[in-house]
C-alpha positions in Angstrom: -26.5 -3.7 18.7 -27.4 -1.6 15.7 -25.0 -1.9 12.8 -23.8 1.3 11.2 -25.2 2.2 7.8 -23.2 1.0 4.8 -20.7 3.4 3.3 -22.2 6.1 1.1 -19.8 5.3 -1.7 -19.9 1.9 -3.3 -16.8 0.7 -5.2 -18.4 -2.3 -7.0 -16.5 -5.2 -5.5 -12.9 -6.0 -4.6 -10.0 -4.8 -6.8 -6.2 -5.0 -6.1 -3.6 -2.7 -7.5 -0.1 -1.3 -7.1 1.5 1.9 -5.8 4.2 2.9 -8.3 6.3 4.4 -5.5 6.5 7.7 -3.7 8.3 9.9 -6.2 7.2 9.2 -9.8 9.1 11.5 -12.2 10.9 13.3 -9.3 14.1 11.3 -8.9 14.2 10.1 -12.5 12.5 10.7 -15.8 8.8 9.6 -15.8 8.9 6.1 -17.3 6.1 4.2 -19.0 5.2 1.6 -16.4 1.5 0.7 -17.1 2.4 -2.1 -19.4 4.3 -3.7 -16.5 1.3 -3.2 -14.3 -1.1 -4.7 -16.8 1.2 -7.7 -17.3 0.2 -8.7 -13.8 -3.5 -8.6 -14.6 -3.9 -5.3 -12.7 -5.3 -1.9 -13.7 -5.5 0.0 -10.5 -2.4 2.2 -9.9 -1.5 4.9 -7.4 1.2 7.6 -7.9 2.3 10.6 -5.9 2.6 14.0 -7.6 4.3 17.0 -6.0 3.5 20.7 -6.4 7.2 21.3 -7.2 6.9 19.1 -10.3 3.9 20.9 -11.7 4.5 24.5 -10.8 8.2 25.0 -10.2 7.8 28.8 -10.3 4.8 31.0 -9.6 2.4 30.7 -12.6 4.7 28.5 -14.7 3.2 25.0 -15.1 5.1 22.1 -16.5 3.1 19.0 -17.5 5.7 16.5 -18.7 5.3 14.2 -15.7 1.5 14.5 -15.6 1.1 13.9 -19.3 3.5 11.0 -19.3 1.2 9.3 -16.8 -2.1 10.2 -18.6 -0.7 9.0 -21.9 -0.4 5.5 -20.4 -4.0 5.2 -19.2 -6.5 3.1 -21.0 -10.3 2.5 -20.7 -11.0 0.5 -17.6 -7.9 1.7 -15.7 -8.5 3.1 -12.2 -5.9 5.9 -11.5 -5.3 7.2 -8.0 -3.2 10.4 -7.6 -1.9 11.6 -4.2 -1.2 15.3 -4.4 1.6 16.5 -2.1 1.9 20.1 -1.1 5.7 20.4 -1.5 7.2 23.5 -3.2 10.4 25.5 -3.1 8.4 28.7 -3.2 4.8 28.2 -2.3 4.8 26.2 1.0 6.0 26.9 4.5 8.8 24.4 4.2 10.7 25.2 1.0 11.3 21.8 -0.6 10.7 19.9 -3.8 10.0 16.6 -1.9 9.6 16.2 1.9 8.0 17.2 4.1 4.8 18.6 2.6 3.6 21.6 4.4 0.8 24.2 4.2 0.7 26.7 1.4 1.8 30.2 2.3 -1.2 31.5 0.3 -4.3 29.3 0.0 -5.3 31.0 -3.3 -2.0 29.7 -4.8 -2.9 26.2 -3.6 -6.4 26.5 -5.1 -5.0 27.6 -8.4 -2.5 24.8 -8.5 -5.0 22.1 -7.7 -7.5 23.5 -10.2 -4.9 23.5 -13.0 -3.9 19.9 -12.2 -7.4 18.5 -11.9 -8.5 20.2 -15.1 -5.4 19.0 -17.0 -6.4 15.4 -16.2 -9.8 15.9 -17.7 -11.7 13.3 -15.6 -9.1 10.5 -16.2 -8.3 10.2 -12.5 -10.8 8.2 -10.4 -9.3 8.9 -6.9 -7.8 12.3 -5.9 -6.0 12.2 -2.5 -5.0 15.2 -0.4 -1.6 14.3 1.0 0.0 11.0 1.8 0.0 10.6 5.6 -0.8 14.0 7.2 -0.5 12.6 10.7 3.2 11.8 10.2 5.6 14.7 10.7 8.0 13.4 8.0 5.3 13.7 5.4 3.3 16.7 6.7 4.8 19.5 8.7 1.8 21.6 9.5 -1.1 21.9 12.0 -4.4 20.1 11.8 -6.2 23.3 11.0 -3.9 23.9 8.1 -4.5 20.4 6.7 -8.2 20.9 7.0 -8.1 24.2 5.2 -6.3 22.6 2.3 -8.6 19.6 2.3 -11.6 21.8 2.0 -10.1 23.6 -1.0 -8.9 20.3 -2.5 -12.3 18.7 -2.2 -14.2 21.7 -3.6 -11.9 21.8 -6.6 -12.2 18.1 -7.4 -16.0 18.0 -7.0 -16.3 21.1 -9.2 -13.8 20.2 -11.9 -14.0 16.4 -11.9 -17.5 15.4 -10.5 -17.0 11.8 -11.4 -13.9 11.5 -9.2 -13.7 10.6 -5.5 -11.7 12.5 -2.8 -9.5 10.3 -0.6 -8.4 11.5 2.9 -4.7 11.5 3.6 -3.6 8.0 4.7 -3.8 6.8 8.3 -1.0 4.6 9.8 -1.5 1.9 12.4 0.2 4.0 15.1 -2.6 6.6 14.7 -5.3 3.9 15.1 -3.8 2.0 18.1 -2.0 4.8 19.9 -1.8 4.2 23.7 -2.5 6.9 26.2 0.8 8.7 26.9 2.6 7.2 24.0 4.5 9.3 21.5 1.8 8.5 18.9 -1.1 9.8 20.9 -1.0 13.1 19.1 -1.3 11.3 15.8 -4.5 9.7 17.0 -5.8 13.0 18.3 -5.0 14.7 15.0 -6.7 12.0 13.0 -9.8 12.2 15.2 -10.0 15.9 14.6 -9.5 15.6 10.8 -12.3 13.0 10.5 -14.7 14.9 12.7 -14.2 18.4 11.2 -13.5 17.2 7.6 -16.1 14.4 7.2 -18.0 16.3 4.5 -14.9 16.9 2.5 -13.8 13.4 1.6 -15.4 10.3 0.2 -12.9 7.5 1.1 -10.8 6.7 4.1 -7.3 5.5 3.3 -5.4 3.1 5.7 -1.7 2.0 5.3 -1.6 -1.2 7.4 2.1 -2.0 7.5 3.3 -4.2 10.4 1.6 -7.4 11.7 -0.8 -8.8 9.0 -2.9 -10.4 11.7 -3.6 -7.0 13.1 -5.5 -6.1 9.9 -9.0 -7.1 10.9 -8.7 -5.1 14.2 -7.3 -2.1 12.3 -10.3 -2.2 9.9 -12.7 -2.4 12.8 -11.0 0.4 14.6 -11.2 2.5 11.4 -14.9 1.8 11.0 -15.6 2.6 14.7 -13.7 5.9 14.4 -15.6 6.9 11.3 -18.9 5.9 12.8 -18.2 7.9 15.9 -18.2 11.1 13.7 -21.1 10.0 11.5 -18.6 9.6 8.6 -19.8 6.5 6.9 -17.1 6.2 4.3 -15.7 3.2 2.4 -12.2 2.2 3.6 -9.4 1.8 1.0 -5.8 0.8 1.3 -3.3 2.9 -0.7 -0.2 1.0 0.3 0.8 -2.0 2.4 3.4 -4.8 2.3 5.5 -7.0 4.6 7.4 -8.3 6.3 10.0 -5.7 7.3 13.1 -6.4 9.3 11.5 -5.5 12.7 8.8 -8.1 12.0 11.2 -10.7 13.3 11.8 -10.4 17.1 15.3 -11.9 16.8 16.3 -8.8 14.7 15.3 -6.2 17.2 18.4 -6.2 19.4 20.5 -5.4 16.4 18.3 -2.6 15.1 18.3 -0.3 18.1 20.5 2.4 16.6 19.0 2.1 13.1 15.4 2.4 14.4 16.3 5.3 16.7 17.7 7.1 13.7 14.7 6.2 11.6 12.2 7.4 14.3 13.9 10.8 14.6 13.4 11.4 10.9 9.9 10.0 11.0 8.9 12.3 13.8 10.5 15.3 12.1 13.1 15.6 14.8 16.0 15.2 12.3 16.0 17.3 9.1 16.3 15.6 5.8 19.2 16.4 3.6 18.0 18.3 0.5 14.4 17.6 1.4 15.0 13.8 1.1 16.0 14.0 -2.5 19.3 12.5 -1.6 17.7 9.1 -1.4 20.9 7.1 -1.3 22.5 9.0 1.5 24.6 6.7 3.7 23.7 6.8 7.4 26.2 6.0 10.3 23.9 3.5 11.9 23.6 1.5 8.7 27.3 1.5 8.1 27.8 0.0 11.6 25.1 -2.6 10.8 26.8 -3.7 7.6 30.2 -3.8 9.4 28.9 -6.6 11.6 26.6 -8.3 9.0 28.2 -11.8 9.4 27.1 -11.8 13.1 23.5 -10.8 12.3 20.5 -13.3 12.3 19.7 -14.7 8.8 16.3 -13.0 9.1 18.1 -9.6 9.1 20.8 -10.4 6.6 18.2 -11.4 4.0 17.0 -7.8 3.8 20.5 -6.4 3.3 22.1 -5.7 -0.1 24.0 -8.4 -1.8 22.8 -11.2 0.5 23.4 -14.8 -0.5 21.1 -16.5 -3.0 19.8 -18.8 -0.3 18.9 -15.8 2.0 17.3 -14.0 -0.9 15.1 -17.0 -1.7 14.0 -17.2 2.0 13.2 -13.5 2.0 11.2 -13.9 -1.2 9.3 -16.8 0.3 8.2 -14.6 3.2 7.2 -11.8 0.9 5.2 -14.2 -1.4 3.4 -15.7 1.6 2.6 -12.4 3.2 1.3 -10.7 0.1 -1.4 -13.3 -0.2 -2.3 -13.3 3.6 -2.4 -9.5 3.7 -4.6 -9.2 0.5 -7.1 -11.8 1.7 -7.4 -10.4 5.2 -8.0 -6.9 3.8 -10.6 -8.0 1.3 -12.3 -10.2 3.8 -12.5 -7.2 6.2 -14.5 -5.3 3.6 -11.8 -3.2 1.9 -12.6 -3.0 -1.8 -9.5 -1.2 -3.1 -6.1 -2.5 -2.1 -2.8 -1.3 -3.6 0.4 -2.9 -2.5 3.7 -1.0 -2.3 5.5 -0.9 -4.7 5.9 -1.7 -8.4 9.6 -1.1 -8.8 12.6 0.8 -7.3 12.1 4.6 -7.2 14.8 5.2 -9.8 17.0 3.3 -12.3 20.1 4.1 -10.3 19.5 3.0 -6.8 22.8 4.3 -5.5 24.0 3.4 -2.0 22.0 0.8 0.0 23.4 1.9 3.3 20.3 3.7 4.5 17.1 2.9 6.4 14.8 3.3 3.4 16.7 0.7 1.6 16.7 -1.8 4.5 12.9 -1.3 5.1 11.4 -1.0 1.7 13.7 -2.2 -1.1 12.5 -5.8 -0.8 8.9 -4.7 -1.6 9.5 -3.9 -5.3 7.6 -6.4 -7.5 9.8 -5.7 -10.5 13.2 -4.4 -11.5 14.5 -2.3 -14.3 15.7 -4.2 -17.3 17.4 -2.3 -20.1 16.1 1.0 -18.7 12.5 -0.2 -18.5 10.5 -1.9 -15.8 10.0 -5.5 -16.8 12.0 -8.1 -14.9 9.7 -9.8 -12.4 10.7 -10.8 -8.9 9.0 -13.9 -7.4 6.4 -11.9 -5.5 5.2 -10.3 -8.8 4.2 -13.8 -9.9 2.4 -14.3 -6.7 0.5 -11.0 -7.0 -0.4 -11.9 -10.6 -1.8 -15.2 -9.3 -3.9 -13.3 -6.8 -5.2 -11.0 -9.5 -6.2 -13.9 -11.7 -8.2 -15.5 -8.9 -9.8 -12.2 -8.0 -11.1 -11.6 -11.5 -14.9 -10.9 -11.2 -14.8 -11.3 -7.5 -17.7 -9.8 -5.5 -17.1 -11.1 -2.0 -14.4 -12.7 0.1 -15.9 -14.8 2.9 -14.3 -16.2 6.0 -14.9 -19.9 6.9 -14.2 -21.5 10.2 -11.8 -24.4 9.4 -12.4 -25.9 12.9 -8.7 -26.0 13.7 -6.9 -23.4 15.8 -4.2 -21.4 14.0 -5.6 -22.2 10.6 -7.4 -19.8 8.1 -9.8 -20.5 5.3 -11.4 -17.9 3.0 -13.6 -18.2 -0.1 -13.3 -15.7 -3.0 -16.8 -15.7 -4.6 -16.9 -14.6 -8.2 -19.6 -13.5 -10.7 -20.2 -16.2 -13.4 -17.2 -18.3 -12.1 -16.5 -20.9 -9.5 -15.1 -19.8 -6.2 -11.4 -19.9 -5.2 -10.6 -21.1 -1.6 -7.5 -19.8 0.1 -6.1 -21.5 3.2 -3.0 -21.4 5.4 -1.7 -22.1 8.8 -0.1 -19.5 11.1 2.5 -22.0 12.2 5.1 -23.7 10.0 3.6 -27.2 9.9 1.3 -29.0 7.6 -2.2 -29.6 8.6 -5.3 -30.8 6.8 -8.7 -29.0 6.7 -11.8 -30.2 4.9 -14.4 -28.2 3.0 -17.5 -29.0 0.9 -16.7 -28.9 -2.8 -19.9 -27.7 -4.6 -18.5 -27.6 -8.2 -18.6 -30.2 -11.0 -15.0 -30.0 -12.0 -12.2 -31.3 -9.8 -10.3 -29.0 -7.5 -6.7 -28.1 -8.2 -4.2 -26.5 -5.9 -1.4 -24.0 -6.3 0.4 -22.3 -3.5 1.8 -18.8 -3.1 5.2 -19.9 -4.5 3.6 -21.2 -7.7 3.9 -24.9 -6.8 1.2 -27.3 -7.7 -0.4 -29.1 -4.7 -2.6 -32.2 -5.1 -6.1 -31.8 -3.6 -8.0 -34.9 -2.5 -11.7 -35.0 -3.3 -14.0 -37.7 -1.8 -17.8 -37.7 -1.8 -18.1 -33.9 -2.4 -15.6 -32.9 0.3 -12.1 -31.7 -0.5 -9.1 -32.1 1.8 -6.6 -29.2 1.7 -3.1 -29.8 2.9 -2.2 -26.4 4.3 1.0 -24.9 5.8 2.4 -21.4 6.4 2.5 -21.0 2.6 -1.0 -20.0 1.5 -2.8 -22.5 -0.8 -5.3 -21.5 -3.5 -7.8 -24.1 -4.6 -9.9 -23.6 -7.7 -11.9 -25.6 -10.1 -10.1 -27.2 -13.0 -10.5 -25.2 -16.1 -10.6 -21.9 -14.1 -7.9 -19.3 -13.6 -4.5 -20.5 -12.5 
């Protein structure tokens, strides 16, 4: 079998980052958040900008949100901006937020994108045309209309910011693994057309792999195969991911029927958003019913609900800390070189009601909270992500090793000028031991995803790692911790 050629665009090794959220400066004043990002040892950040924020009326441009972001950037930062075609006057669907839709006049769109890209003066490394154009909630338009805007978008970026890269709108797992006759089959067909007809108008393919983390390698392979089928040999990046969500636990599903039905109607564009989705904290009937019976719900569902007990919150955080390591390692080992997790902090300082599906599904993902009006108070998973960032410093490759034991995983983060870090875990919640040659002079030390020190036994050049469902990182003493 002949291997496909390498991607045309090289990204110079693995790098992890953060997606600020989906509405920077739209629901609240644009805050200064890059110091919080850098405190985690991270300098790759993704934000969304909407046409409505920048050109609220024809020909009148307002730059407060854009400039607030640009003023925070420093040398070495990698900024990723997703541009969303949402406007109360210039798009087919009149809205400031959701869904994005085609411009009523493509020349207006060209002028808008040109002004935005030029304003940024080369400070943005990645320019993305829409968030998830296969999802009706986020793009209410035809494939031809998305392709028309992609062509204009890429032409403007390549002319006005030749050092930047164009990112295709994000693909979701349902578009990659859609089964024949399923409701998601159209998403897969649309994505296939976008890649085939738009392959010369983007540099990077963006995947948003929510859901089962162990499906990640297959998702990456499916993405590579789809790109190769169209001769589009592009690097794959991940603009957002995280987990778990409430549906990740099978015992929760019987209690989520009405909630997920309501969510799916909105996701598929079958139910209109109130005020274009700007009413983020709108209470929904299915969520009210769910909260009314919360005492009868499984603990794995209660832990995602507002004001759960401290014990349940700790259990939820443990799952999040474990999974952020597992997801990150599986993505990097699959060849993805830019990985941004979702999300840095809540969308706004005032979160309002929590009786809505967005809150249930996504609120737990925030790495930080507001403190005194600024983003600064870390949640436990922020410490875990900072730990990963430290061990990925100067990384060039993430290799998979066969630990010789079913259900166990072992990876090696190889780094330039530094010793490697080994990462291991078990898929089942029981402690096992795996052995691995230790090629370094210093002794190994272990720290798990929860920040706990774990003794590592070394005998005759072989280390013995006690692994469990909580990922364990092993480095050389004197290295990054």
